[in-house]
C-alpha positions, 0 to 999 in steps of 0.5 A: 919755655916751661914744661909745667902744665896749666893749673887746670890740666892735671898730670896723666899717669901712664902707669897701668891699672892693676886688676887685683880681683875679678868676677862677674859682679865687680873688680878690685883694682889698684889705681896709680897716683896722678890718675883721676878716678873720674873725668875732670871738667876740662876736655884735656882731663878726660883720661881717668881710671873709669874711662880706661877700665870701660874699654875692657869692662863697658859696664864698669862704674864708680862707687867711691873715689881716690884723690888724684894724688892717692894710689891704692885699691878701689871697688869697681861695680860691673852691674847696677845691682852691685853698684847700689848694694855697695853704695848702701854699704858706704852710706852705712859705714860698713866698708872697712878702709885702711890706708898707709901714710908716711908723715912728718915727725913722730906722733906722741902716741902709738895710736889714737883718734882724730875727731874734727869736723870738716867743711869746704873752704869756699874761698880756696876750693877744693881745699877743706878746713876744720869748722866746728860751726858748719863742718860735718863730723869726721873721724879717723883712727891711726896707728904708728907702724914705724918711727924714723926720726923725721918721719913715721909710717902710719896706718890710717882708718877713716870711719867717715869719708869726708873729702881730704879727711886723712890729709887735713886730720894728719895736719891737725895732729901736727904730722902732715902727710909727706908730699901733700901740696895742699896741707903740708908745710914746706919742709914736709912737702919737700920730703917726698916727690909724691903724696905718701898716701896709699889705700892699702886694704878694703873689706865689704860684703860681696853683693851677690854671695853675702860673704865678706870680701877683703882686698889688699894692695901694698904701697910701693913706698 
C-alpha cells in the first residue's frame, strides 16, 4: 500500500515554529516549509502556523501568508489595532520583503526586474499564469548572489504580492526555482527535495512605536 497522502491532504511539518521577536503588539516568527499558514478546508488540514501559535498566543492573527512549501519570516499581530495598521502597510506596499531562492541555471544579468501581469488559471487552480488581458500587475526585482553552473542563488524582492508571484516570474525568466512542483520543468524539480524559496527579511513600521522594525531569518539551504 502506498504511503502517499490523498491529493487533498497536505503534509504536516513537525518542525517547530521559531519566535524571532516578541512584544505586546506582535511576533516575528519563522515558518517551516510544509506547514500551512492558515487552516485548509479539509478537516485533516486544520494543523497550521496560526493554529499552533494560538495555543500560546490566543490573540494571534494572520495578516499575510507564505505558501505551504515556502519557509521563512512572518509578521503575526497580537492586537486588532496592530493587525489593521500592518494590513494597511501591505496594501500601500510599504512592507519590504526579501526572499532567498535557488534557481535552475545562471541568469544572463546580475540583477533586473520582471514586470509581468499574473492571473488565476481557473482550469488548473491553484496555479497562476501570465495574462496581459486580465492579469494584475506584478513586479519582482532580483539580484544574483552566487553562480554555480547548473544553479544560482538569488535575492528576490517582490514589489507586489500576487499569489505564486516569485515562482511564476522566475519560470518566465527561464530560471525556475528548484523543487517547485507547479512551475519548474522536470530537471529543476528533481534537483531539490523541497521548494528552494525562503522569506529571509522583512521590514515595516512598528504600529505602536512608529520605528522601523527589521527581522531576519536566514535559510538553511
